[in-house]
N, C-alpha and C positions, 0 to 999 in steps of 0.2 A: 741489239736491235737490227731488225731486217731492214734492207735498203727501203722498202715500202711496207708498213704494215698498215692493215685493214682492220676496221673494227665496225662490228654492227651490234646496235643498242635494241633489246627488245622490251616494251613497255605497254602501257594502255595511255589514252589520252587523259593528260591531268597528272601524270606520275613524274613528267620532266625528263623523258629520254632524249627529246630534242634540246633541251636546255643543257642537260649534261654532256652532250655531244659538242655543243656550242662553247661551254665552259673549258672542256678539255682542248678544244681547237684554239681558243684564245690563249691559253698557257701554253701550249706548244709553239705556238706562233711568237708568244714573248720570249721563248727559251731559243728562237733562232730556227725553228724547224720550218718545214714547208707542210702545209696542212689543208685540209679539206673537211667540210662539215655540211652535211644536208639530210633531210629527213625524207621519209617516203610515206606518203598518205594521201588519202583521197578525201571525201567529204566526212572527215571524221567526226566523233562526237565523244564527250567525256567517257572514258572506260573502254573505248574500241581500241583493238590492237594497233600499235604505233611503231615503226621502225626507222632509226635514226642510225646514220654511219659517219665515221672518221677514216681518212687516211692521213699518215704521218710519214715524213720523209726526210732526210738531211739534204735532199736534192729537188729540184723542182717537179712536180708532179703533174705529167702530161696526160695522165688517164683521167677521162671525163665520163664514167658510166657508173651504173650501180654497182655495188659490192657485191659480187656472187661468192666468193671464196674468203670471207674474214679469216684473220689469224686470231681474233679474240671475239667472243660472242659475251655481251652483257646482258643479262636477264633481270629485269627491275620487278617483274611479277611473276612469281612461278606457276601461277594457275595458267599462263600462256602454254606451259610445256605440256599440257593436257591436250590442246588443240593445234598447236604451232610445232612445226619442226625447226626448234631453235639451233639443231646442230647442222642443219642444212648446209652444205658447200664448206664446213669447217673440215681443215684437214687432221689427219689423225695426231700431227704433233701441235694443234692448235689449243687453246685455253677457253675455259667457258667459266664465267663468274656468275653466280645465282644468289639473288636475294631470298635468303629462306634459312630456318633455323634447323635444318637438315644438314649433316655432314656431308663433305665431299663425296665420301664413300657411298653414302645413300643416294646422291644424284647420280653418282656413275652408273650405278645399278638401274635406276629409274630411267634414264637417257640411254642406257645399252652403249656406253661411249668406250672406245678401246683404252687399253692401259697405258698408252703412250700418250693419251691426250691429259693436259693438266686441267684439274677441276677444283675451283674454289668456291667457298660459300662464306656468306656473311648475312646477319639478320640486319639488312639495312632499314627495314619498316619499324623493327623494334627501335633501333638507334634513332630514327627520325621522331618518332613520337618521344622520345626521351630527351632529345636536344633541340628539337626545332617546335615540338608540340603538335605536329600533325603528321600523318603518314605520308610522306613525300620521298621515296628513296634515291632520288636522283643524285644528290650530293654525296650520300654516303657511299654509292655505289662507284661513284668517281674516285674517292679515296682507297677502295678495295681494288679498283682497276690499276691505280698507280702502284700500289703495293704489289700486286700480283705480276705485274709486268715488268716495273722498274723502267718504263719509258720516258718519264720525265723525273726530274728531282723533285721530291715532295716538298721540300721548302720553298722551291721557286714557284710550283704550281699552286700551294695554298697561299701565297703573297699575290699572285696574279689573281686567284680567285677572289680574295680579301677586296681587291681593288675593284673588281667587276661587280661584287655585291654592293660594296659600298657606294657605288654610282646608282646602282638599281633601288636599293633600300636606304639611302641615306637618312630617312626619317625613321627607320625601324633598326636600332642597332641590334635589337633582341633576334632579329631574324638574321643578321650577319653574322653575330656570335653563335647562334644555334647551327646554322650551315657549316660553319668552320669546324664546330666542335663534332658535328656529323661525320664530315669528312676525316677527321683525325681519328675519331672511334673507328671507324670502318676500316681505316688503314691499319690500325693495331689489333683489330678483332678478326680480320678476314683469316679463313681456315683452308689449308691446302691438303 
């Protein structure tokens, strides 16, 4: 892992980009890493484009500004690629992970990214429908992100996420189990 890894999440209001960034930050913190997590939005409404960010490092993070050149971009809603430059600031050796049923080769052509950029895809929408019962791609994308980057130990991340979900949804065990299954499926189904 780079000394400082920066991540940008693209989604729409209600899809959980901010929540995914916070879940990742909590798991990174629990693993002993230094981390930042923050959203960027104005007077948002359900369905409006939302961006969230993370920084992770093994040393204290002294940078306190927006993420302009992310190492990894995660796209929760592929329709955003039609009107938002999701690759903005992404270096040629960066990585992009897209929630879609398209192949990484299709995404590479669509976004016109260089061959050195890593491109991943996973159908997080389908996974969330089948495991959670509704289309909310944030937790499956978290699983795909961990698999694509190896930035955290998967078992440690899933356990930390289990504890966070148990606190939030203690009276809804089906939500907890559905989200954990979604994370695991996306981890196993992400394509490169």
